[in-house]
C-alpha positions in Angstrom: 140.0 -66.9 128.6 139.7 -66.6 132.3 142.3 -66.1 135.1 143.7 -69.1 137.0 144.6 -69.6 140.5 141.6 -68.2 142.4 139.1 -71.1 142.2 139.3 -71.7 146.0 137.5 -68.4 146.7 133.9 -68.9 147.7 131.2 -67.1 145.6 130.2 -65.1 148.7 133.5 -63.3 148.7 133.8 -62.9 144.9 132.6 -59.4 144.4 135.1 -58.0 146.9 137.9 -60.3 145.7 137.4 -59.0 142.2 137.2 -55.3 143.1 140.6 -54.5 141.7 143.1 -56.0 139.2 141.4 -59.5 139.0 138.2 -58.0 137.5 140.4 -56.1 135.1 142.1 -59.3 134.0 138.7 -60.9 133.2 137.7 -57.7 131.3 141.0 -57.6 129.4 140.5 -61.3 128.4 137.0 -60.4 127.1 138.2 -57.4 125.2 140.9 -59.4 123.5 138.5 -62.1 122.5 136.0 -59.6 121.1 138.6 -57.8 119.1 140.0 -61.1 117.7 136.5 -62.0 116.6 135.9 -58.5 115.3 132.7 -58.3 117.4 133.5 -55.6 119.9 130.3 -53.6 119.4 128.1 -56.8 119.6 129.9 -58.2 122.6 129.7 -54.9 124.4 126.0 -54.7 124.0 125.4 -58.4 124.8 127.3 -58.4 128.1 125.6 -55.2 129.2 122.2 -56.9 128.4 123.2 -60.0 130.3 124.3 -58.0 133.3 120.9 -56.3 133.4 119.1 -59.6 132.9 121.0 -61.1 135.9 120.2 -58.1 138.0 116.5 -58.6 137.3 116.7 -62.4 137.9 117.8 -63.1 141.4 116.6 -66.7 141.1 118.9 -67.3 138.1 121.7 -65.6 139.9 121.2 -67.8 142.9 121.2 -70.9 140.7 124.4 -69.9 138.9 126.1 -69.1 142.2 125.0 -72.3 144.0 128.2 -74.3 144.7 126.2 -77.6 145.0 124.9 -77.4 141.5 127.4 -79.0 139.0 128.8 -76.6 136.4 127.6 -78.9 133.6 124.0 -78.3 134.7 124.5 -74.6 134.8 126.2 -74.6 131.4 123.3 -76.6 129.9 120.8 -74.1 131.2 122.7 -71.2 129.8 123.3 -72.8 126.5 119.5 -73.6 126.2 118.7 -69.9 126.8 121.5 -68.2 124.9 123.1 -70.4 122.2 122.4 -68.9 118.8 121.2 -65.7 120.4 124.5 -64.2 121.5 128.0 -64.3 120.1 130.0 -67.4 121.0 132.5 -64.9 122.6 129.8 -63.7 124.9 128.5 -67.1 125.8 132.0 -68.6 126.4 132.9 -65.7 128.6 129.7 -66.1 130.7 130.4 -69.8 131.0 134.0 -69.1 132.1 132.8 -66.7 134.8 130.3 -69.3 136.0 132.8 -72.1 135.9 135.3 -70.2 138.0 132.6 -69.2 140.5 132.7 -65.5 139.7 129.1 -64.9 138.6 128.4 -62.6 141.6 131.0 -60.3 140.3 129.7 -60.3 136.7 128.2 -56.9 136.9 131.4 -55.4 138.2 133.5 -57.1 135.5 131.1 -55.7 132.8 131.6 -52.2 134.2 135.4 -52.6 134.1 135.0 -54.0 130.5 133.0 -50.9 129.5 135.8 -48.7 130.9 138.4 -50.7 128.8 136.3 -50.4 125.7 136.0 -46.6 126.1 139.8 -46.5 126.7 140.4 -48.5 123.6 138.2 -46.2 121.5 139.8 -43.0 123.0 136.6 -42.1 124.8 136.0 -40.6 128.2 132.9 -40.2 130.3 132.2 -36.8 131.8 129.6 -36.7 134.5 127.9 -33.3 134.3 125.7 -32.1 137.2 123.5 -29.0 136.8 120.7 -27.4 138.7 118.3 -27.7 135.8 118.6 -29.8 132.6 121.0 -28.6 129.9 119.6 -27.1 126.8 120.8 -28.4 123.4 123.0 -25.4 123.0 124.5 -25.7 126.5 125.1 -29.5 125.9 126.8 -28.9 122.6 129.0 -26.1 124.1 129.9 -28.2 127.1 130.7 -31.2 124.9 132.9 -29.2 122.6 134.9 -27.6 125.4 135.5 -30.9 127.2 136.7 -32.5 124.1 139.1 -29.6 123.5 140.4 -30.0 127.1 140.7 -33.8 127.2 141.7 -34.4 123.5 139.3 -37.3 123.5 135.8 -38.1 122.4 133.6 -37.2 125.4 130.4 -39.1 126.4 128.2 -37.0 128.6 126.4 -38.5 131.6 124.0 -35.8 132.8 122.5 -35.4 136.2 120.2 -32.8 137.7 120.8 -31.6 141.3 118.9 -28.4 142.3 121.1 -28.1 145.4 124.0 -26.8 143.4 121.9 -23.7 142.7 123.5 -22.8 139.4 126.4 -23.4 137.1 127.7 -27.0 136.8 129.9 -29.6 138.4 131.9 -31.9 136.1 133.7 -35.1 136.9 136.0 -36.7 134.4 137.8 -39.8 135.7 139.2 -38.8 139.1 139.2 -35.1 138.4 136.5 -32.7 139.6 135.8 -29.3 138.1 133.3 -27.4 140.3 131.8 -24.5 138.5 128.6 -24.5 140.5 127.2 -21.5 142.4 127.1 -23.6 145.5 130.7 -24.5 145.1 131.6 -20.9 144.6 129.7 -19.9 147.7 131.3 -22.6 149.7 134.8 -21.4 148.6 133.9 -17.9 149.7 132.6 -19.2 153.0 135.8 -21.2 153.6 137.9 -18.1 152.7 136.0 -16.0 155.2 136.3 -18.7 157.8 140.1 -18.7 157.4 140.2 -14.9 157.6 138.3 -14.9 160.9 140.5 -17.7 162.3 143.7 -15.9 161.4 142.4 -12.5 162.7 142.7 -13.3 166.5 146.2 -14.7 166.0 147.2 -11.4 164.3 145.8 -9.4 167.2 147.6 -11.6 169.8 150.9 -11.2 168.0 150.6 -7.4 167.8 153.0 -5.3 169.9 150.9 -3.7 172.7 153.5 -0.9 173.0 153.4 0.0 169.3 152.1 3.5 168.7 149.4 3.7 166.1 149.7 7.2 164.6 151.0 10.3 166.1 154.0 10.9 168.5 154.2 10.8 172.3 152.5 14.2 172.5 149.6 12.9 170.5 150.5 14.9 167.5 148.9 13.3 164.4 
């Protein structure tokens, strides 16, 4: 269930080494195993819970990442704590990650897995930032509009940032829709800056001999 060929990497470098396609390979393997067992919802919840547990347990993380501790000892500890409590898919995946010295990248792999699950379900996360919390009506309208635009089921991730003054800023994937008052003011400011930068150039290019109104006798 786990990728091969990278076992020579030291745990210290794992998080960086798995920042791209390698982490996706682990996540794809987990997605396939969860779908095959018809336990996607359960596995999704369990790996997220395990990720949070490891983040709260630096001693356990250190133990699992310790290269001098045999894998068999690590596996025994994990089975004692998790066997019968989580899906075999989840436990086997965690053991594979530990065996291949990737435990320090577990949190990142889980995030990639969550993205794949949303992609599989036709879902997309929209990060919505507003100056004040959304009302129920505003939330419903925003959700409806975003679903119409994306053609997908939208999951809102709401943030409050008073510095945007008003309106909202929306990020969906790698796309930004800035409808905030601050963004509007910044665009006006940039436009004015460009106008004032261009103005001296226009003056410099003007013909100094050009008459502006009237003839040589000054007749208007």
